matplotlib code that plots the C-alpha trace (Angstrom):
import matplotlib.pyplot as plt

x = [106.4, 108.9, 110.1, 113.7, 115.9, 117.5, 121.1, 122.3, 120.0, 116.4, 116.3, 112.4, 111.4, 110.4, 109.5, 106.7, 103.8, 104.5, 102.3, 103.7, 107.4, 106.6, 105.5, 108.6, 110.9, 109.2, 109.5, 112.9, 114.3, 116.8, 117.7, 121.4, 121.7, 120.5, 123.1, 125.6, 124.5, 124.4, 128.1, 129.1, 127.8, 128.9, 132.4, 132.0, 130.6, 133.5, 135.6, 133.7, 134.0, 137.6, 138.2, 136.3, 138.1, 141.3, 140.7, 141.4, 143.5, 146.4, 143.4, 141.2, 143.8, 147.3, 149.0, 149.4, 145.7, 142.8, 143.0, 146.3, 146.4, 147.0, 143.6, 142.1, 142.9, 141.6, 138.5, 137.9, 140.3, 139.1, 140.2, 143.8, 143.2, 142.1, 144.7, 144.7, 145.9, 149.0, 150.9, 150.2, 152.2, 150.4, 152.5, 151.3, 147.8, 147.9, 148.9, 146.0, 143.6, 145.5, 144.6, 141.3, 140.9, 142.2, 139.7, 136.9, 137.9, 138.2, 134.7, 133.1, 134.6, 133.9, 137.4, 137.7, 134.5, 133.9, 137.7, 137.3, 134.2, 135.8, 138.9, 137.0, 134.7, 137.8, 139.6, 136.2, 135.5, 139.3, 138.9, 135.7, 137.2, 140.2, 138.1, 134.5, 134.1, 133.6, 130.9, 127.5, 124.2, 125.7, 128.9, 126.7, 124.6, 127.6, 129.5, 126.1, 125.0, 128.5, 128.6, 125.1, 126.4, 129.4, 127.1, 125.6, 126.9, 127.7, 130.0, 127.4, 126.5, 128.3, 131.5, 135.3, 134.7, 131.5, 133.7, 136.4, 134.1, 133.2, 136.3, 137.5, 140.1, 138.4, 136.5, 133.3, 129.9, 128.3, 125.6, 122.1, 119.9, 117.6, 116.6, 118.9, 116.8, 117.7, 118.5, 121.4, 119.0, 116.4, 119.1, 120.2, 116.6, 116.1, 118.9, 117.6, 114.0, 115.0, 116.4, 113.1, 110.8, 112.7, 113.1, 109.4, 108.1, 110.4, 109.6, 105.6, 106.4, 107.3, 105.4, 107.3, 106.8, 103.3, 102.6, 104.7, 107.4, 110.6, 111.9, 111.5, 113.3, 116.2, 116.9, 117.1, 120.3, 123.0, 125.4, 123.6, 123.4, 124.8, 125.8, 122.2, 121.0, 120.9, 118.7, 115.7, 112.7, 111.6, 108.2, 106.4, 103.5, 106.3, 108.2, 105.7, 104.4, 108.1, 107.7, 104.7, 106.0, 108.9, 107.1, 104.6, 107.5, 109.1, 105.6, 105.3, 108.5, 107.5, 105.8, 109.5, 108.9, 105.4, 104.6, 106.2, 106.4, 105.7, 104.6, 108.1, 109.8, 108.1, 108.5, 112.2, 113.0, 111.2, 113.4, 116.4, 115.6, 114.9, 118.1, 120.2, 118.2, 119.2, 123.0, 122.8, 120.7, 122.2, 125.7, 125.3, 128.1, 127.8, 124.4, 122.3, 124.5, 124.7, 121.0, 120.4, 122.7, 121.1, 117.7, 118.9, 118.5, 114.8, 114.3, 112.6, 113.8, 111.6, 113.8, 116.8, 115.5, 115.0, 118.6, 120.2, 118.5, 119.4, 123.1, 123.7, 126.0, 128.1, 127.9, 128.9, 131.8, 133.2, 132.7, 134.7, 137.4, 137.7, 137.2, 140.0, 142.2, 141.6, 141.8, 145.5, 146.2, 144.8, 146.9, 149.9, 149.5, 147.3, 150.1, 152.1, 148.9, 149.0, 145.2, 144.0, 141.2, 140.5, 136.7, 135.8, 132.7, 130.3, 127.3, 129.4, 130.1, 126.7, 125.2, 127.6, 126.9, 123.3, 123.3, 125.4, 123.1, 120.1, 121.5, 122.3, 118.8, 117.4, 119.8, 118.8, 115.2, 115.3, 117.8, 115.2, 112.4, 114.1, 115.4, 111.7, 110.4, 108.4, 110.0, 112.1, 115.9, 117.3, 119.6, 122.7, 121.9, 121.0, 124.1, 126.2, 124.2, 121.0, 119.2, 117.3, 120.2, 120.6, 121.7, 118.1, 116.6, 117.7, 116.2, 113.7, 111.6, 112.3, 115.0, 117.5, 116.4, 119.8, 122.2, 125.7, 128.5, 132.2, 134.9, 138.6, 141.0, 144.8, 147.2, 150.5, 153.7, 153.3, 150.4, 147.9, 144.6, 143.3, 140.6, 142.4, 139.8, 139.7, 143.0, 141.5, 142.1, 139.7, 138.7, 140.9, 138.1, 135.8, 132.1, 129.7, 128.3, 131.4, 130.9, 131.1, 129.9, 132.2, 134.4, 132.9, 130.2, 133.1, 134.3, 131.1, 130.6, 134.0, 133.1, 129.7, 131.3, 134.2, 133.4, 135.1, 135.5, 137.8, 141.1, 143.1, 141.0, 140.3, 144.2, 144.7, 142.3, 143.9, 147.4, 146.2, 144.7, 148.0, 149.9, 146.8, 147.0, 150.7, 150.4, 147.7, 149.7, 153.3, 154.4, 154.6, 151.3, 151.5, 148.1, 144.6, 141.1, 138.0, 134.6, 131.2, 128.4, 124.8, 121.8, 118.4, 116.3, 112.9, 112.1, 114.2, 117.3, 119.3, 123.1, 125.0, 128.9, 130.6, 134.7, 136.1, 139.7, 142.9, 146.3, 149.7, 151.4, 154.7]
y = [94.6, 97.0, 99.7, 99.5, 102.3, 105.0, 104.4, 108.0, 108.3, 109.8, 113.7, 113.7, 111.8, 114.7, 117.2, 115.3, 113.0, 109.4, 108.9, 112.0, 110.6, 107.3, 108.7, 111.1, 108.1, 106.3, 109.3, 110.8, 108.2, 106.2, 102.2, 101.8, 99.3, 101.5, 103.7, 101.1, 100.5, 104.0, 104.0, 101.0, 102.5, 105.9, 104.6, 102.6, 105.8, 107.8, 105.0, 105.2, 108.8, 109.0, 106.1, 108.1, 111.3, 109.6, 108.8, 112.5, 113.6, 115.4, 117.1, 118.7, 118.8, 119.6, 122.5, 120.7, 120.5, 122.7, 124.9, 125.7, 126.8, 130.6, 130.5, 128.9, 131.6, 134.2, 132.4, 131.3, 132.9, 130.9, 127.8, 128.2, 126.7, 123.4, 120.6, 119.7, 123.3, 122.9, 121.4, 121.2, 118.1, 114.9, 112.8, 114.9, 115.0, 111.1, 110.7, 112.8, 110.5, 107.6, 109.0, 109.8, 106.2, 104.7, 107.0, 106.0, 102.3, 103.0, 104.5, 101.6, 99.0, 101.2, 101.6, 104.8, 105.9, 109.3, 110.1, 108.3, 110.4, 113.8, 113.0, 111.9, 115.1, 117.4, 115.7, 115.6, 119.0, 120.1, 117.9, 119.8, 123.0, 122.3, 122.6, 124.0, 123.9, 120.3, 119.8, 118.7, 117.8, 114.5, 116.4, 118.6, 115.8, 113.6, 116.1, 117.1, 113.4, 113.0, 115.9, 115.1, 111.4, 112.8, 113.9, 110.4, 107.1, 105.6, 103.0, 101.6, 98.3, 96.1, 97.9, 97.2, 100.0, 97.8, 94.8, 96.5, 97.7, 94.0, 92.9, 95.3, 96.9, 100.5, 101.1, 102.0, 100.3, 98.7, 100.7, 99.5, 97.7, 100.6, 103.9, 106.9, 109.8, 113.5, 116.8, 114.8, 112.0, 114.6, 116.7, 113.7, 112.8, 116.4, 116.7, 114.0, 115.3, 118.8, 117.4, 115.9, 118.6, 121.1, 119.4, 118.7, 122.1, 123.4, 120.5, 121.6, 125.4, 124.5, 122.8, 120.0, 117.8, 118.1, 117.6, 114.4, 115.4, 115.9, 112.4, 112.1, 115.2, 113.9, 110.6, 112.8, 114.3, 111.8, 113.6, 112.4, 108.5, 106.2, 102.5, 101.7, 105.0, 104.3, 101.4, 103.3, 102.7, 105.5, 105.0, 108.4, 106.6, 104.8, 107.8, 109.9, 107.0, 107.5, 111.2, 111.2, 108.0, 110.0, 113.3, 111.3, 109.8, 113.3, 114.7, 111.7, 112.2, 113.8, 110.4, 109.4, 111.1, 111.7, 107.9, 104.9, 101.2, 99.5, 102.6, 104.6, 101.1, 100.8, 104.3, 104.3, 100.9, 102.3, 105.4, 103.5, 101.2, 104.3, 105.9, 103.0, 102.7, 106.1, 105.3, 102.8, 105.1, 108.4, 109.8, 112.0, 111.3, 109.8, 111.5, 108.3, 106.2, 109.1, 109.2, 105.7, 105.7, 108.7, 106.8, 103.8, 105.6, 105.8, 102.0, 101.1, 98.3, 95.2, 95.5, 95.4, 92.4, 90.3, 91.3, 90.7, 87.2, 86.2, 87.4, 86.1, 83.2, 85.6, 88.3, 85.7, 84.6, 87.9, 89.3, 86.3, 86.8, 90.5, 90.0, 87.7, 89.8, 92.8, 90.7, 89.9, 93.3, 94.5, 92.4, 93.4, 97.3, 98.0, 98.3, 100.8, 103.1, 106.2, 106.8, 103.2, 103.4, 107.0, 107.4, 110.7, 112.4, 111.0, 113.1, 116.4, 115.3, 114.3, 117.4, 119.4, 117.1, 117.5, 121.4, 121.4, 119.2, 121.3, 124.5, 123.0, 121.7, 125.1, 126.6, 123.8, 124.4, 128.1, 128.1, 125.4, 127.8, 130.9, 128.9, 127.8, 131.7, 130.7, 133.3, 136.2, 135.8, 138.6, 141.0, 140.0, 136.3, 137.6, 139.9, 136.7, 134.2, 133.2, 130.6, 130.2, 129.1, 125.5, 122.4, 120.7, 122.0, 119.0, 119.0, 121.5, 123.6, 122.2, 119.8, 121.2, 120.8, 121.2, 118.3, 119.3, 117.8, 118.8, 118.8, 118.6, 118.2, 117.9, 118.0, 116.2, 117.3, 114.4, 116.0, 113.4, 114.4, 112.9, 113.7, 115.3, 114.3, 110.3, 109.7, 108.1, 109.5, 111.8, 113.4, 116.3, 118.6, 117.4, 118.5, 119.0, 115.5, 114.2, 115.8, 113.6, 113.6, 114.0, 111.1, 111.7, 113.8, 116.1, 117.2, 118.1, 120.1, 121.5, 122.7, 124.0, 126.3, 127.3, 130.9, 131.9, 135.4, 134.2, 133.7, 132.4, 129.4, 128.7, 128.9, 126.3, 123.9, 124.1, 123.7, 120.8, 119.1, 119.6, 117.6, 115.0, 114.6, 114.0, 111.3, 109.6, 109.8, 109.6, 112.5, 115.9, 118.0, 121.2, 122.8, 121.7, 123.3, 122.8, 123.8, 122.9, 121.9, 122.3, 120.2, 121.0, 118.1, 119.7, 119.1, 121.8, 119.8, 123.1, 122.7, 125.6, 125.5, 127.7, 127.9, 127.7, 128.4, 127.1, 127.2, 126.3, 123.7, 124.2]
z = [93.8, 95.5, 93.1, 92.3, 93.7, 91.0, 90.3, 91.3, 94.3, 94.3, 95.0, 94.2, 97.1, 99.2, 96.2, 94.5, 95.4, 94.9, 91.7, 90.1, 91.0, 89.5, 86.3, 86.2, 86.9, 83.7, 81.3, 82.4, 83.8, 82.0, 82.8, 83.6, 81.3, 78.4, 79.6, 78.9, 75.7, 74.6, 76.0, 74.1, 70.8, 71.4, 71.7, 68.4, 66.6, 68.0, 66.2, 63.1, 62.9, 63.3, 60.7, 58.0, 58.7, 58.7, 54.9, 54.4, 57.3, 55.4, 53.4, 56.0, 59.2, 58.4, 56.6, 53.7, 53.4, 52.2, 55.3, 56.8, 60.2, 59.2, 57.3, 60.1, 62.5, 60.3, 59.9, 63.4, 65.8, 68.9, 66.7, 67.5, 70.9, 69.3, 70.3, 66.4, 65.6, 67.5, 64.9, 61.1, 60.6, 59.6, 61.9, 65.0, 63.9, 63.6, 67.2, 68.1, 66.2, 67.8, 71.3, 70.6, 69.2, 72.5, 74.7, 72.6, 73.2, 76.9, 76.7, 75.0, 77.5, 80.4, 82.1, 83.8, 82.1, 83.1, 82.3, 79.0, 78.2, 79.1, 77.1, 74.1, 74.3, 74.4, 71.5, 69.5, 70.1, 69.1, 66.0, 64.9, 65.6, 63.4, 60.4, 60.8, 57.1, 56.7, 59.7, 59.3, 61.7, 62.6, 64.2, 66.1, 67.5, 68.3, 70.8, 72.2, 73.4, 74.4, 76.6, 78.0, 78.6, 80.4, 83.2, 83.5, 85.2, 81.8, 83.7, 86.1, 84.1, 81.5, 82.4, 83.4, 86.0, 87.3, 87.5, 89.2, 91.9, 92.3, 92.5, 95.1, 93.4, 93.9, 97.2, 95.5, 96.1, 92.8, 91.3, 91.9, 89.1, 88.4, 86.6, 86.8, 87.2, 87.5, 85.4, 83.5, 82.3, 81.4, 79.5, 77.3, 76.3, 75.8, 73.3, 71.3, 71.1, 70.4, 67.1, 66.1, 67.3, 65.6, 62.4, 62.6, 63.1, 60.3, 58.0, 58.4, 57.6, 54.1, 51.4, 50.2, 53.2, 53.5, 49.9, 50.1, 47.5, 49.5, 49.8, 45.9, 45.5, 48.1, 46.1, 42.6, 44.3, 43.4, 45.6, 48.5, 47.3, 49.8, 49.1, 48.3, 47.3, 43.7, 44.0, 45.4, 43.0, 41.3, 42.4, 43.1, 45.5, 47.6, 47.9, 48.7, 51.4, 52.8, 52.9, 55.1, 57.1, 58.3, 58.9, 61.2, 63.2, 63.7, 64.6, 67.0, 68.8, 71.9, 72.9, 73.3, 76.6, 77.0, 76.7, 78.4, 78.3, 75.0, 72.9, 73.8, 73.0, 69.5, 68.6, 69.6, 67.8, 64.5, 64.7, 65.1, 62.1, 60.1, 60.9, 60.0, 56.9, 56.1, 56.5, 53.6, 51.2, 52.0, 52.3, 55.4, 57.4, 61.0, 61.4, 61.2, 63.5, 66.0, 65.9, 66.3, 69.4, 70.9, 70.7, 73.0, 76.4, 75.4, 75.3, 78.8, 81.4, 79.7, 76.7, 78.5, 80.9, 77.7, 76.2, 79.5, 79.9, 76.2, 76.8, 80.3, 79.6, 77.4, 80.1, 83.1, 81.0, 80.3, 84.0, 85.3, 83.1, 83.9, 87.4, 87.5, 85.7, 88.1, 91.0, 90.1, 89.3, 92.6, 94.5, 92.8, 92.9, 95.8, 98.2, 95.8, 95.2, 97.5, 96.7, 97.4, 100.2, 99.5, 98.1, 96.7, 98.1, 95.7, 97.1, 96.4, 93.1, 92.0, 93.1, 91.0, 88.3, 88.7, 89.0, 85.6, 83.9, 85.2, 84.0, 80.6, 80.2, 80.8, 78.2, 75.9, 76.0, 75.9, 72.8, 71.1, 71.8, 70.5, 67.4, 66.8, 67.3, 70.1, 72.4, 70.8, 71.7, 74.0, 72.4, 74.1, 72.7, 69.1, 69.1, 69.5, 67.4, 65.6, 67.4, 64.2, 62.4, 63.9, 62.2, 62.8, 59.6, 57.6, 54.3, 55.5, 55.0, 51.6, 50.1, 47.6, 44.0, 42.6, 42.1, 42.9, 41.3, 40.5, 37.8, 39.2, 36.4, 36.8, 33.9, 34.7, 33.1, 30.4, 29.1, 30.8, 32.6, 35.6, 38.2, 41.0, 43.4, 42.3, 40.3, 37.2, 33.8, 32.2, 28.8, 27.6, 27.6, 30.2, 29.5, 32.3, 31.7, 32.8, 36.3, 39.3, 43.1, 45.8, 47.4, 50.9, 52.6, 54.0, 50.6, 49.7, 52.5, 51.9, 48.5, 49.2, 51.6, 49.2, 48.1, 44.7, 46.3, 49.0, 47.1, 49.9, 50.8, 47.1, 46.5, 49.4, 48.1, 44.6, 46.0, 47.8, 45.0, 43.0, 45.7, 45.8, 41.9, 42.0, 44.4, 42.2, 39.2, 40.4, 38.0, 38.8, 38.1, 35.8, 36.7, 38.3, 37.4, 39.5, 38.7, 40.3, 38.2, 39.4, 37.6, 38.3, 39.2, 39.7, 36.0, 34.0, 34.0, 33.4, 33.7, 35.4, 35.6, 37.7, 37.7, 41.3, 40.3, 38.2, 39.7, 38.3, 40.1, 39.3]

ax = plt.figure().add_subplot(projection="3d")
ax.plot(x, y, z, "-o")
ax.set_aspect("equal")
plt.show()
């Protein structure tokens, strides 16, 4: 059977022998349908991320929240260039959320795909820069895979752009059904592999993971419990098996690239299921769903052959409907479009994208090697940032052994006391045993990075909690007091209370 040509052209033909070229295609090539599924899932994850953040839009992204723009500028001067830092008003921030949502929808359906991906990346980076104190590993992974995906033909299949090409609205040839191979495909795969390899190395350098104790420790941390986290059975043998099983998957992760065919599909599929299980068990933001999305490009062609065969009737109906719509729009608008009939120089554009991807790939590999200590960081790099301080040391080398809870008590003008984070009534003198977990993973991150020796940030947090409590109770808030409570889960059950601050609200 003749081998299918790559969707973005093949620059490998004249550089390497046929057998080696075929091996590279199978390992660093990505089926264009896998890119389509990745694009759809990525758009959905961006929408989920926006929806989760929107619950605390005022708290984290406006001047009435915990980080007003003057404090942001003091902590991160470059963050003033964030689009979300142009205004501290909730309505302006809400409009940016809406724009980001529309860009994510356009990305998911594949309408002007590259522009939608670029706008989504710009707005995502701006949103993350607006409040760096609530970010986690999932946020880092999300912008990295979105940035790498921007360099790939995400709209080649299962997209409005592909249908528009067939309908003749834009004079661009439809992409061929095959693999996309090049520096950009290698970069997208390397981003994911760097996460797993880095995390595996750091875990193996500790004692908890090789000893089979890590997962049991993690599930003792009530602040990490997701929707089903509290239902995990307290069985040491089962939790040890889970520890060794996850560690084995991380150690085997290089097979995502080194292997091909069914081995690669099986490993990627198991990792997807594991990450989706984490989303139900642990409160870790979008990391799990972003990781599952990032694994889709690893699935080989035979998986997409079966999916496409099963979904053929629905795909055909959708394609016919969109083709009919754009044929009508094309007849109406083509004559008035001054750019109709003008095709960009695709070859030059593809060379530029490949060069950018190659540079980023080399940078990623070098940064990962420096972070793991394989090579030393050059002095100019070390002077700016420490590669060892990466986001990929999740629960490694040892998981936290302290459960982190919070007491946020607001006193109203009527003398009632409510929880300033949750809004329900609480005891007059709340003991440490009355401490609670955090409403969201971002609130947990905020308080974990809130130093008591930074009076400006502490005061901004307390001021926002005054307003938050007043919104819950409908009455004026007299004062608010916040303390963090740490409970040792390693066996001693020691409880430590640290007062963050007290503020008069009137």
